C-alpha positions in Angstrom: -10.0 -47.8 -67.9 -10.6 -50.9 -65.8 -14.3 -50.3 -66.1 -14.2 -50.3 -70.0 -12.1 -53.6 -69.8 -14.9 -55.2 -67.4 -17.5 -54.0 -69.7 -15.7 -55.8 -72.7 -15.2 -59.3 -70.7 -19.0 -58.8 -69.8 -20.0 -58.1 -73.5 -17.8 -60.8 -74.7 -19.4 -63.3 -72.1 -22.9 -62.4 -73.3 -22.0 -62.9 -77.0 -20.5 -66.2 -76.3 -23.6 -67.5 -74.1 -26.1 -66.3 -76.7 -24.2 -67.9 -79.7 -24.3 -71.3 -77.8 -27.9 -70.9 -77.1 -28.7 -70.5 -80.8 -26.5 -73.6 -81.8 -28.4 -75.7 -79.2 -31.9 -74.7 -80.6 -33.6 -77.4 -82.7 -34.1 -76.4 -86.4 -37.6 -75.2 -87.3 -40.2 -77.8 -88.7 -40.4 -77.5 -92.4 -44.0 -76.8 -93.6 -45.8 -79.7 -94.8 -46.1 -80.3 -98.5 -49.7 -81.6 -98.4 -50.9 -78.1 -96.9 -51.1 -74.8 -98.7 -49.3 -72.0 -97.1 -51.5 -69.5 -95.3 -52.7 -66.9 -97.5 -53.1 -68.8 -100.7 -56.6 -68.5 -102.1 -58.8 -71.5 -102.5 -61.7 -72.2 -104.7 -65.1 -71.4 -103.6 -68.4 -73.1 -104.4 -71.9 -72.7 -103.7 -74.1 -75.3 -102.0 -76.8 -76.2 -104.4 -79.3 -76.6 -101.6 -78.9 -73.3 -99.5 -76.3 -71.3 -101.5 -73.8 -71.1 -98.9 -70.2 -70.4 -100.4 -67.6 -72.6 -99.0 -64.0 -73.9 -100.0 -64.4 -76.8 -102.6 -62.2 -78.8 -100.7 -64.8 -78.6 -97.9 -67.8 -79.3 -100.1 -69.4 -82.8 -100.6 -69.9 -83.8 -104.4 -73.2 -84.6 -105.4 -74.8 -85.6 -108.7 -76.0 -82.2 -109.1 -73.0 -80.2 -107.7 -71.4 -79.2 -104.4 -73.1 -79.7 -101.2 -72.4 -78.0 -97.5 -73.5 -80.8 -95.6 -74.3 -84.5 -95.7 -78.1 -83.5 -94.9 -78.0 -81.1 -97.9 -76.8 -83.7 -100.1 -79.4 -86.2 -99.2 -82.2 -83.3 -99.8 -80.9 -82.4 -103.2 -81.1 -78.9 -104.8 -83.6 -76.3 -103.3 -86.7 -75.6 -105.4 -86.8 -71.8 -105.3 -89.7 -70.0 -106.7 -88.8 -67.8 -109.6 -85.2 -69.1 -109.7 -83.5 -69.7 -113.2 -83.5 -73.4 -112.7 -87.4 -73.6 -112.4 -87.5 -72.0 -115.9 -85.9 -74.8 -117.6 
């Protein structure tokens, strides 16, 4: 019987200790409203020079469309033989 009483006192002490630790813990930070939560899809665009697909938020806007880098924006659209753009 005395072992059961000791066990109950120990369990009560652990319970009190854990509840105080939880109360002292700072609250979790809220997610930033400017960033999308992970797992949300974003629009993808293709670079007009090399055709690389990248998120629209990372693309550089040019007069002819999106580009993947400043160098490709400077070079402009690629001239590919047999492409639909050459037929125009």
